[in-house]
N, C-alpha and C positions, 0 to 999 in steps of 0.2 A: 613969126606968125604962121608961115607955111608949115614949119616943123610942128607947131601946136595942133594944127588942123590934121596933119598926118597921124599924130598920136591919138587924137580923138577918133579918127576913122578906124584906126587899128583896134581901139578898145571896143568900138561898136561892133566890129566884125567878130571879135572874140565872143561878145555877149550873144550875138545872133547864133553863132556856132554852138555855144553851150545850150541855148534854148532849144535848138534843133535836135541835139543829142539827148537832152533830159527826158523827154517823154519815152524814149526807147528803153532807158535804164529803169524808169519807174514801172513800166509794164513788166519787165523782167523780175523786179522786186516783188511784185504782187501776183506773179504767175501762180504760186501755190494757192493763194487765197482765191484767185479767180477759178482755178480748177476745182477747189473745194466747194465753191458756191454753186457749181453746176451739177454736183453729185446728187444722186437721188437717195433720200433717206427713207427706209421702210420700217414698219413695225417688226421687232425682233432683231434688228441690227444692234450690234454692240459698238458703242462709240466711246471715245476717251476725250474728255474736255478738261479745261482749267477753271477752277472755281473763281468767279468774279465777285460774288457777294454771298454772305451767309445771313439769313434771317431766322426768326424764331421757329418758323415751320417749313422752311424750304431752302434749297441751295440753287444758285444760278450758275450755269456753266457757259464758258466760251467754247463752242464746238468748231470754230473756224468755218462757220456756215452762216447763211443769211439769217437763220433763226437761232435764238439762244436755247439752251437746255435747262429744264427745271426738274429738280428731284425733290419730292415732298419728304418730310421727316419720316413718315411711315414707310417710305420706299428706300430709306437709306440703310437700315439695319434691322436684324431680327433680335438684337440684344436689348432686353428691356432696360438695361442700365445706360444705354447709349445717350450721350449728351452732345447734341448737334454742334453748338457753338464752341464747345470745349475740344472736340475731336476733329472738326473740319475748319479750315482757314482759307482765306483768299490765296491763290497761288498753288493750292493743292491740285493734283491731278486725280480725277475720278473716272473709272470705267463703269459704264452702265448700259442697260438694255433699253431700246426705244419701245415704249408701251403705247404711245400715241404721237402721230406726227404733227398734230396741231391741237393745242388745248383750247382753241377758240380765241386766243389772243396772239396767235402767231408764234407761240413757243412750242418746243418739242418736249414732251413729257417722257421722263426717263425713270428707270428703277435700278438702283445699285444692287438691291436684294436679288433680283432676277439674274443679273450679270454674275453675281457671286455663286448662284446655283450652278452656273455653267463653268466659271473659272476657278472658284475656290477649291473645289475638290482636287483639281489637278495640282493646285498650289500646295494643298495639304499632303498630297501623296509625295510631292518633292520634299516637303518639310520632314516627312517620316524617313525618306531615304537618306537625307542629309543629316538627320538627327539634330535639326535646328532647335535651339533653345529660345522659347518665347515667353512673354509674360501674359498671364490671364488673371481675371478677377472672378472669384467665386460668386456666382449670381444666386445660387440656390442650393440648399442641402436637401438631399433625397435619401431614401433608404439605401444603405451601403455605399454612399459616396456623395459626390458634389457635382453641380452643373456649372459650366463656364461656357463662354462663347469665343470662338476663334475663327477669324475671317467671316464673321457673321453666321457661323454654323454652330448649332447647339452641341456641346461636347460633354461626355461623362468622364469623371475622375474617380476611380474606385477608392475607397477608404484606405485600402492597403497600399496605394500609390500616391497619396497626398504628400507624404513626408518621408524622411529617411527611415523612420520607425512607424509601426502601425498607430494610427490615430484612434484614440478611444472616444473622445467627445467631438463629434463632427461639427456641432454648432459653434465651436470655438473658431472654426475656419470660415464661417460665413462672412462674405464681404472682403476676405483677405486676397491680396495679390501675391501670386507665386510664379516661379519659373517652371516651365514644363517642356516635355517633348511629346511629339505625336507618336503613339504606338499602334493604333489601329485606324485604318481608313477604309470604309466600305460604302462607296457612293450609292450602290444599288439598294442598300438597306438604310441609307442615311445614318450610318453609325460612325461616330468619331469618338475615339477614346484617347485621353491624355494621361501623362504620368509625371508627377513631380519628384518621385522617389529617386530616380537615377541622377537628376541634377543635384538634389539635396545630398545624396551620398558622395558624389564627386566633390562637392564643396567641403563636406566633412573631411574627406580624404586629403584634400589640398591643404586645409587648415591644420590637419594632423602632421602632414609632411613639413609644413613651415615650423611647427612647434618642435618636432623631432630634430630638425636641422639646428635648432638653437641649443639642443642638449650637447654638452661637450663630453667626449670620451675621456674617462679618467676622473670625472667628477663623482663625489660621494653624495648620496641623497637618501632620504627616508621614504619608505613606501609601505603600503598595506597589502598583505597577501589576499588576493581576491579569490583565486581558485587554485586547486591542486590537481595536477595531472601526473600520470606515470612518468612522464619525461621531464617534469619540472613544475614550477609555480609561476602564475601570472601575478605580477606585482604592480599596483597602481601608485605611481609617484605623486609627490605633492603638487606637481604641475598639472595633474589630471591625466597624463599619458600612462599607458600600460606597457611594461616590458616583460620579457621572458627571463626568468631565473632558472636556467637549465640545471637538471639534477647534479651534473658534474660540477656546478659552480656554487652549490649550497654549502657544502662542508669540505674541509680538508680530508676528512675521512670518507671512505666509500660507503654510500647508503643505498638501500634497496628501493626506497620510496620517499618522496619529499615529506610525507606525513610523519616520518620518523623524527624530523627536526622542526618542521613548520606546521602551523594550523591556520585555517582561514580566519581573517580578521586580525592576524598578528602584525604588529608594526616591526619592520626590519630595516636595517641599515645596509645599503647596497652600493656597489660601484658600477658606473656605466662603462661597459667594455666597448661597445660600438653602436652606431646608429645606421648601419649599412642597409640600403634598400628600404629606408623608412621604418625599420624594425629596431627596437631597442633591446640590446642584450645586457643582462645584469649579472653581477657576481657578489656573493657574500664571501666566498672563499678568498678572493683577492684581498678583502679587508682583514680577514683573519690572519693571513700570511704577513701582511704589513704590520699588524699589531704584535707579532712575536718579538719579544725584547731581544735587542742585540746584546752580544757579550760585553760586559762592562768590567773595566780594570780598576782595582783599588790600589792606589799607590801608598805604600807605607813609608815611614820616615827612614827605614833602613834601605829604601830603594827597591825592595822586592815587590813584585806585582802579583796580585792574585785575582782570579776572575770572580765575578758575582756568584757563579755556580760553586766555585771552590770555597768561597766564604760561607755559603749555605751549608756545605757538607762538612765544614771544619768541626771537629770534635765528635763527629758521628763515627762510631766503630762499626766496621763492616765485618761480618763473620763469613 
């Protein structure tokens, strides 16, 4: 009995000790929250909060403050195509500017658009320096180009920089999403220019490199002569790739110009010599040399052997 009483007293002492320590740990845990609750929020401050809820016309933020933050749909983005519920979700972090410390219901009114005006230009400058590739959606077609929005800022994409090649019909691009890089940032003039041409050309080049890598040196292929130059001819193969047929590889005989043997649009048979550095080198001469008949021996019943050439000359009198 005495032993049970001692164990009970020991347990009670441990519980009292834990209860005495617990409040001190709790205060430490909430130190940051308490500190945040005492801070003074003023109009013009830039705050970052976590999205608590998303409604049809506004977003509510947890600011780690005694009051919650509210951003109306109109204060979220300048992009006319902006879809609130599609682009913002609970748990997202948003940085916004305080436009009113009390909306009459104890909430802090915020504007992400105003914060963007302060922060976005610096971010855009960094994107330009880093040559960051981003996706944008064409919102509008204007004279000589297109309009898109990046970081909430209206941007212009010249027609000459929409794609790898010049775009003739701009309307075909309205509403399309494309990858671009930032090429001009002028905050003082509110001028932002984007380009999709560099990204598109790099993709083309990468695709070409992959296709060239699949071409095997020594393979025979057919192609069409596209252009003639003093130094050779460019031939487009059946797989769509173009290779150079150097003048020295056109014929076994020495020629002064490719046009002596070839003409544009002519279909030719070529051998792939190499694909070094992503460039395809072709040869017609190599095929011609391979097709020269080897010396053939005709064995007679008598056991004498004559060559194919000897047989051809047999009976011909030479003077």
